[in-house]
N, C-alpha and C positions, 0 to 999 in steps of 0.2 A: 869280545863278543858280549858279556854281560853289560859293559858300558853302553853299547849300541842299543841293546835290548831296552835297557832303562830309558835311554833318550827317546826311543819309539813310545815307550809307555807314557813318558811325560808329555811328548807331543800330542798323543792321542787324547790324554786327559785334559790337556789345555784346549784342544779344539771343542771337545765336549763341553768344557766350561764356557767357552765363547759361544757355542751354540744356545746354551742355557741361558746366558746373559742376553744374547741377542733375542731370544723367545720372550724373556722378561721385559726387555725394552719395548719389544712390540705390543705385549700385552698392556704395559702401562701406557703405551701411546694410545693404544685402543681404548683403554678405559677413560682416558683423558678426554679423547674425542667424543665418547658416549657421554661422559659427564658435562662437556660444554653443550652438546645437543640437548640433554636433559634440562640444563639450566636455562638454555634458550627457550625451550618448550614450556617450562615453568614461568619464565617471564612473560612470554606471550600469553599465556593462560591467565596470569595475573592481570595483564593489561586488559584482555578480553572481559574478565570478571569485573574490572573497574568500570568499564564503559557500560556494562549491563545494570550494575548497581547504581550508577549515576543516572542512567536512562529511567530507571524505576524511581529514583528519588525525585527527579525533575517532574515526573507524571504526578506523583503524590502531591507535590508542592502546586502544581498547575491545576489540580483538583480543587484545592482551597481557593486559588486565584478565581476560578470559574464560579465556585459556590458563593463567593462574596462580590462578583462583579455585577455592574448593571448592563443592560444591553439594550439595542435598538434594532432596526430593520436588518443590518448587516454587519454589526461589531459588537465587541465587548469592551467595557470601559472599567478600569480598576486603578484608582490613584491612592489607594489606602496602604499600599504595600512598599513603602520606600526603603524600609530597612529589612527587607524579605531576603532570604538566602540567594534566590535567583532574580536577576533583573529583567522580569517580564515586562513588555511594553505596557504602558498605561491604556493603550488602545489597540485592539486587534481586530482587523477586518476577517471574517470567518469565511473566506473563499478559497482557502488552501495555500495562500501565499506564505513564504518561509520568512521566519524571524530569527535572528542571531541572538541568543541569549547570553553567549560568551564566545570566546575564540574557538572552543571545541563542542559547542552544544547550539543545535538548531531545532526549532520547533514549527510545526505547521498545524493549523486547525481548520477544519471544514465543517460548517452546519450541514446535516445530510440533506437539508432542503434544497442544497445546491447540486445534489446527485440525484441519480435515478435509481430507484429501488427496483431490483432484478425481478420481483413479483408483480408489482404494480404498474410499471412502465409498459407501454404497448410494444409488440414486437417491432412495429414500424419505428417507433421512437428509439429503441435500443439499435436498430439496424442504422439509423441515420447517424447516431453518435459514433458508431463503430467504422464508419466508412467516409471517404471523401466524395465530393461531387463527381469526380470522373470514375467512381465505381459503382455505377448504377446497377450493374448486373449482380455483384456481390451484395448490394444493398437489398435487391430483391430475393436473392438467395437466403440471406440471414433472416430477413422478415418472414418468409414463408416457412423456413426450417424452424424457426423459433415457435411459430404458431403451431406447427406439427408436433414439436416436442411437447407443448403444454397441452394440446387438446387430447380427448379420450379416444378419438376414432383412429382408424388406420388408412384414412383417405389422404393420399398425397396431394398437397398444394401444388400449383404450378411450377414453383422453383423450390420447393420444400424437400423434405426427406422424411420418411417413416422408417420403422425398424429394419425392414429388408434392406434399404440402402446402407445403414450403418453396418449391418452383418455381412452383406455381400461384397459391397464396393470398398468399405472402409476397413473391415477385417477386425472390429473392435470387439471387446468382450463385455460391453454393457449395453443396456436396452435404453430407450428414450423414456422420459419419465411418464408421459401421458397423463400429466396433472399439472395444474396451474402453479402448485407450490414449489418453485424452484428454492433449493436450500442453501445456495451461497453464490458468490460472484463467481467463484471457480467453476461451478457447473455450466455457466455460459460457455466456457471455453470447449465443452464437449459438443456443442450444436454444430452441425453442418454448416460451414461457411465462416463461422467464428474460428473454427479449429484451422482454418487456412490462413488466418492472419499472422504475419511474422512475430516471432516470440518478443522481439524487442519493442515492437509497435504495440502488442497487446498489454505488456507491462504497463505501458503509458496509458492506453485506452481504459484499462480496467479501474484505473483511480477515479473514472467518472460514475461508478456504480456502488451500491451499498446493499447490505442485507440486514434487516432490523426492524425496528418499529417504523411504521411509514409516516409520511409527512407530506403536505402540500408542496409544490414546487415553489421556492422563493425567487421571484423574478429579480430581486435585487442582488442576487448572487450568481445566476447562471451566465454562461458565455454568451458571447454575441451569436454564435452558431446555433445554440439551442434556443436562444431567444427568438431567433428568425423562424426556426422550426415550429416552436410551440404557438407563436403568435401569427403564423403564416405571413411573415414579412420577407422582403428580399434582403440581401446582405447589406446594401447601403442603408436601408431604413433600419435595420437592427443596430448597426455600427452607430448610426447617428442617436439611436435611443441609448446606447451604452455610454456615449460621450455626455449625453444629458445626465445620465446616472452618476458619473464621476464628479460633475460640477453641481448638481442640485437634485438630491434624491427625492425630494417632495415633488418637484416638478416632473420627474421621470415617472413617479407614481400617478399623478394626475393625468400624464400623457397615456399611460397604458390603460388607465380605467376608462378612456374614452373609445378605446379600440373595441370593434364589435367582436373580434376573436378572443377578448380576454373573458375567461371563465373563472368565476371566483369560487367555483366548487372544487377545482383542481389546482389552483394557482394562487398566489397571493404575494405578500411583501414581508413576511415575518419569519423569524427564525424558529426552528423546531425545538430547539435546546436539546438536540441530541447531535453530538460531535464526533467526526472522525479526527483522531489526534495522532501526529507522528512526531516522535522525539529521535533525533540522530545525535549520537555521541561519538566523537573521535579522540583517541589518546594514544600518541606515540605509535601510529601504525594500526592500532586496533580500532574497530569500529562496531557499533551495535545500533540496530534500529528497532525501536518500539512502535508498533502500530495498535491502536485500539478504537473502538467505537463505544462511547459512554452516552447514556441518555440521562440528561440532568432534569428531566421533568419528574417531579416528586411524586411518589407513591405514598400510601398510608405508612409503609414500614421502611422505605429507603429514600435517602436524599438523591441518590443516583443509582443507575443499574448499569453494569458493565455488559455490553452485548457481544463483544469480541475482543480477543487480546493476543498479540503475537510479539514475540522478542526474538530477534535473529542477531 
């Protein structure tokens, strides 16, 4: 009997030990898994930080490129930086096209004279850029709603919207501005009609606008669609002018100057020297996008002024 009891005790003790060992192994496996996750997150964070720091470094170098570049109607030229850290092109067209600086770095630059200022562009101009030719009703809705958004009265335009429509029909918790001074491109998205545009399409369309110091429209940079609108041309005439622009810029300028619809008070052929710059950096699955507007028109105290800055 003592031997049986002793065997039972040893068996019970062994089972306890095995359970403890199993618990320890489980704990070790859990800690190992957590450690791997932590290491993975740390590596991911390190890659993200690298892309952000690289984007900022590219921008600082690009500022120097811009400050030392010469420029004409629609481009920048800088052939003095052959041994520079980043291989920026010797010539850049400032219409928003992308340039590959390296396998992992791309840059885009747009003179704001190619864009529509959210305060100075007319509601009809903005509505035109935001819609296609088969969206005439939406075009009228956006134009009238934007007019109502900016004017100080509470009289609703034919296709527009005042506070009552936003409060009752849309159920939003903001009031319309009732002031011409729109504060950002994002504010346009709140306006009746513009809020109905699909998100994917809006992300693309909003690239046509900017907020900052104003500028005359540069006809050497704008799209054929906007060229047709602003000069009151049909699409065939506008596309023909764009083809001339690609081949002979001076001939394009001469042709536009002859048009009765050309208004040198609001449009021209020159850069503003204020640029919307985008830098995209990819590194082993991590990605950072830096977007900024910098005005390189010198002031008494500054070589340039940063209007906006965003790093994602």
